[in-house]
N, C-alpha and C positions, 0 to 999 in steps of 0.2 A: 548484414543486419547489425554491424558494429555501430554505425553512426546513429541509427534510430534508437538503439538501446541506450547509447550515451546521452542522447538528447532527452530521452525519457527519464533517465536517472537524474540528470541535472534539473529537469522540470519538477520532479517530485521533491528533490532537495529544496529548490527555491520555494515551492508552495508550502511544504511542511516547516522549513526553518523560518520563513518570513511570518507565516501565521502564528507559529509558536512564539517567536520573539516578541510579537505584538502583545501576546497574552502575558509574557514574562514582565514586560515593562508597563503593563496596565493600560494600553491604549487600543486594544482589539475592538473592532466594531461588532464582533460576535460575542462580546463579554456579557451583554444583557441576556442573550439567548442561553449562553453557558450557565449563567447565574440562575435563570428560571428552571433550566433542566436540573441543575444541581439541587435546587430547592425541592424538586419532585423526587429526587433519587437519594443523594447522599447528605442532604441538608443538616441532619442532626448528628452526623458522624465526624465531620471535620470542618474546620473554618474555611470559608470560600476563598479567601485570599491565598491561603496555603495551597488549596486544591488548584486554583487557577495558575499559580506559579509552577506547581508540579506538572500540571497538564501541558503548560506551555513548554517546559523543559523536555517533557516526553515527546512533544511534536518536533522540537528542534533536534533531538537525538534521532528520531525516526528519519528525519530529513538527511542527517549526516550518514546514517547507516546505508541509505540508498546509494551513496557514492562509492561504496565498497562492494564489488561484485561477489566476493566470497560470502557475503551476508544476505544475498538476494532472497533466498527462501525464507529466512527468519524475518526479513523486512516485509515480505509479502504477507506473511501470516499476522504480523503486528499491524500492518495496514488494514487487513480485514477486521481485526478486533477493533481498531480505531473507527473504521467505517461503521461497524455495528453501533458504536456509541453515537456517531454523528447522525445516524438515521432515527435515533430515539425520539427527537422532537416531533417527527411526523406522526408518531403515535401518542406521545405523552403531552405534547403542546400543540394540538391541532389548530388552536386559534392563532398561533404564530406562523404556522406553516401552510395553511389552506384558506383560500378565499371562499371557494365553494367546491363541490365535488369535482375532483381531478383538475382543479385550478389552483396551483400553488402560489403563495405569496412570493415576494422576492427572497425571503429567507428559505422558503420551501424549494425554490429553484436552486439556490445556493447549495442546499443539501442534496437535491437530486443529481446535480452535476458531479457529485462524488462517484457516481457509477463510472465516469470517465477516468477518475484516478485509479479505481480498481482495475479497469481495463488496461491502463498503462502499466501498472505493477505486474499484472498477470502476463502481459505481452513480454515484458523484460525477463521475467522468470522463465517463461517457456522458450523464448527465442534464444536465450543464453544457454539454457539446458540442452536445446537441440544442437547448438554449435559444439557443445562439449562431448556429444556422443560419438563413439567411433563409427567409421564408415562401414566396418564389417561387423556382422552379428555372430561370427564364428568365435568359439571359445579359443583363448590363447593356447590352451593346452592341446587342442586338436592339431595333430600333425598329418600331412597328407600321406597316404599309403605309398611308401617308397617304391614298392614293386610296380604300382600303376604309373608312377612318374617315370621310372626307368623304361618301362615298356613303351610309353608314349614318346620318349626321347629317342629310343632306338628305332622305332618304326618310321 
């Protein structure tokens, strides 16, 4: 399972860092969607340019975190929170995400594919967690009964 998890980590890094850096430098094709969602949610709280810069840096950081196995659990939970935000347009901006009932626009498809990112993150977390588990479920403090061992060896 080592190579599939490495590939998954690098894939998540590329996706998050690339999409994040596009927001930071102001050339993201998703910027209009982010701006419309921002207007529906945080519009009066903070300036959009500051928000977009921070959101892009957040995505870059999340991509970097996926490269470090010891932060996998945290990265997965942060990914889930981020995915919760990315699914908001399907509810708050239906005109941008749905053509008709169960027929997503290109933007809607872009959002729905995020289930694959969740799956990759979950796979990495669980696959590496299983590799780290010991083969035996016995407690370390349990010692075999010495009398039974001696009887078996003598017999």
